[in-house]
N, C-alpha and C positions, 0 to 999 in steps of 0.2 A: 504494500500500500504506500502511495506517495504521502509522506508525512504532512505536507501542507494541506492535504485534503481533510485532515482532522480539524482544521480551523473552522470549517463550516458546520461541524456537527456539535450537538449539545454536550456540555460537560457531563451531565447525568448519563447520557447514552454511552459516552466513552468509558465512564467508570463502570457502568453495568456490564459492558463488554469485557473489561479487564480491570478488576478492582485494584491492581497494583498501581494503576494510574492515579488513584486517590492519594497515594503517598507522595507522588511527584507534585500533584496540584497543591497539597497541603504545604509543601516546602515553599511555595510561592504565594501562599495566602489566597488561593483560588477556592471559592466555595463550591463544593461538588454535591452538596445535599440540597439545601434550601435554594441555592442559586443554580441548581442543575439544569434548568431550562435554557440558560444562556448558551450561545455558541461559544466555542473555545476562544475564537478571535475576540469576541466582546468581553469574555471573562478576563482575558489577558489585558485588554485595554483598561478595564475597570480596576484591575489589581496593579497596573503599571508594570507588567511583566513583558520582557522582550520575547516575542514568539519564537525566534530562531533558537534561542537557548532552551526554551521549554520543549520544542519539537525534537531537539537533539537528545534531550534526556529521555523523552518518550520512546524515541527510536532505539536508544541504547537498552532501555528496559525491555522493549519488545524482543530484542535479539537475545536476551538473557534466558529465555525459557517460556513455556506455554502458560497462559493464565489459568488459574483454577476457577472454572465456571460451574462448579458443583451446585452452588446455591441457585444459580440461574436456571439450572435444569430441573430443580425440584418441582413436583406438583404443588399447586397453590396451598393445599392443606398442610403439607410438610414444610413449606416455606414459612407459613404462619407459625407452625410449631417451633421452628428454629428461632424466629423473632421473639416469640413469647418466652421460650426457655432461656435464651441468652440475653437479649437486650431488655425486655420488660423486667425480667428477674434482676438484671444488673441495676436498673434504675431503683427498684424497690430496696435493693441491698445498700446502695450507696447514698440514697437521698437522706435517710436519717443520720448517717455519719457526717455528711457535709453540713447539715443543719446543726448538729452537735458541735462540730469544729468551729463554725462561724459564731455560734452563741458564746463559746468559750473565748474566742478572740475579741468579741465585743466587751465581755466582762473584764478581760485582762488588758486590752489595748485600745478599746474604743474611744477613750477620751484623749489619747495621745497620738493616734494615727488617723488622719482624715479619711483614708480609704476603707477602714474596717467596717463602719456602720453601713455605708452604701453597699459594700460587698455582701454583708449578711442579708440586706434587704433584697438584693438581686438574686441571691441563692434561694431565698424563700419564695420569691416570685417564680423562679424557674420550677421549683418543686410543686408550687400551687398550680402551675399550668400542666406539668407532666403527669402527675398522679391521676387527676380526672381524665386526662387524655388517654392514658393506658386503659382505664376502665371503659371508656367509650369504644375503644377499639375491640377490647375483649368481649364486651357484652352486646355490642350492636354491629359494628362493621365486620369483624372477623367471622362471627357466625353466619352473617349474610353471604360473605365470600365463600365460606365452606359449602353452604347450601347451593350457591350458583355452580361451584365446581363439581358438585355431585349431581347436577341436573335437577335439583329440587326447587320448589317454589320458595321465593325469598319473602320472609315475613318481616314487616317493619312499616313504620309510618313515614319513612324518609323519602319515598318515591324512588326515583332512579338511583342506582348504586353510586353514580357519579356525585350525588349530593353529599353523602357522608365522606366520600373520598376527598372532595374539594375542601370540606370543613377540616379534615385531618391535615391536609396539606397547608392550609392557612395556619393551623396551630403549630405545625412544624416550622413555618416561617417565623412565628412569634418566638419559639424556643431558640431559633438561630439568632435572632436579634438580641435576646438576653445573653446568649453565649458570647456574642461579639462585645457586649457591654462588660461582661465579666473579664474577658481577655484584656480589654482596655484598662479596667480598674486595677488589675493585678500585674500590668506590664508584661503580658504573655506568661503569666503564672511564675514570675520570678520573685521570690521573697527577698526582702532586704537581708543584708549580711548578718544583722543582729536578731533575726527572726527566731522566735521560739520553735520548739518541736511541733506543736499543734499547728502553727502557722505554715511551716514547711510541709507537713503532711496534708494540710488542707489544700494548698496550691497544687501539690503533686496529684492529689485525688481529683481536683477540678480538671486538671489537664487530661487525666485518664478518662474522666467522665465526658468531657467534650469530644474526645476521639471516639468513644463508644457511641455517643449520641449521633455524631456525624455518620458513622457506619449504620446505625439503626435507621436514621431517616433516609439514608441512601437506599437501603434495602426496600423500604416501603415506597418511597417516591419514584424510584427508578427501576425497580424490579417488580414488586408486588402489584402496585396500582396500575401500571400499564398493562400487565397481563390480565388483570380483572376487566379493565375497560375494553380490551380486545375481545373478551367474551360477549360484550354487548353489541358488537358491530354486526 
C-alpha cells in the first residue's frame, strides 16, 4: 500500500485495521478514539504533526510483522464479552482507587497546590459520567446488540439501534474531553519532584486509566458500533 494513501482514511478505521497504529498516533498526540472520525491528514494538521515523519513510522511498523486482528474477527456477542470482562471491569476496579487517591491528596495538599482540588473535581466528574455509562451499555445497548446478532426481535423504547449508539458515542466524546483536561492539569501525568507516594501512584494510575479508556472507546466506536450499524443496512 502507498503510505500516502493512508492520509485520506479515518484515524479510527486505520486503528481498527491494525491497533499497533494507536501506539504511533499516541506518540504524536493524535486522538484515535473520540477523534477517530477525522482523516489522518486532518488529524495531523490538528495535532501539528509532520505527515512525512508519521507515515515513515507507520511504514516501519507495518514491515515489522502482521497485526493481531483477533478482536476484529470476533462475533458481536464475544466482542461485547471481551469489552465487559476487560474494560468495564477495569473501570469499576480503578474508579474507587482514583477517587480515594485524589481525596487523600486534597486533604494533604489541597491548600498548598492549586492543581489538586481541580484534579479531584475532574476525576469525580469522569467517574460520575463513566459508571452510569457502563450501566446503560450493559442493561440497554449491549442486550439489544446481542438480540440483533442472534436474529431476535430487539426490545426497547429507543427506536432504531443507531439512537443509543449515537448517545454512547456522545458520552465517549465527553469522557475524552475530561481526559484531555486531566492531562493538562497534571502536565501529562508528571508529578513534581517532591510529590508524595499517593500523588505519584495517582498520576501513574491516571495515565494507565487513560490508555485503557482510549482502547475501550476505540473498540466500541471503531469496531463494535460499525459492525452493528452494518446489520441494519
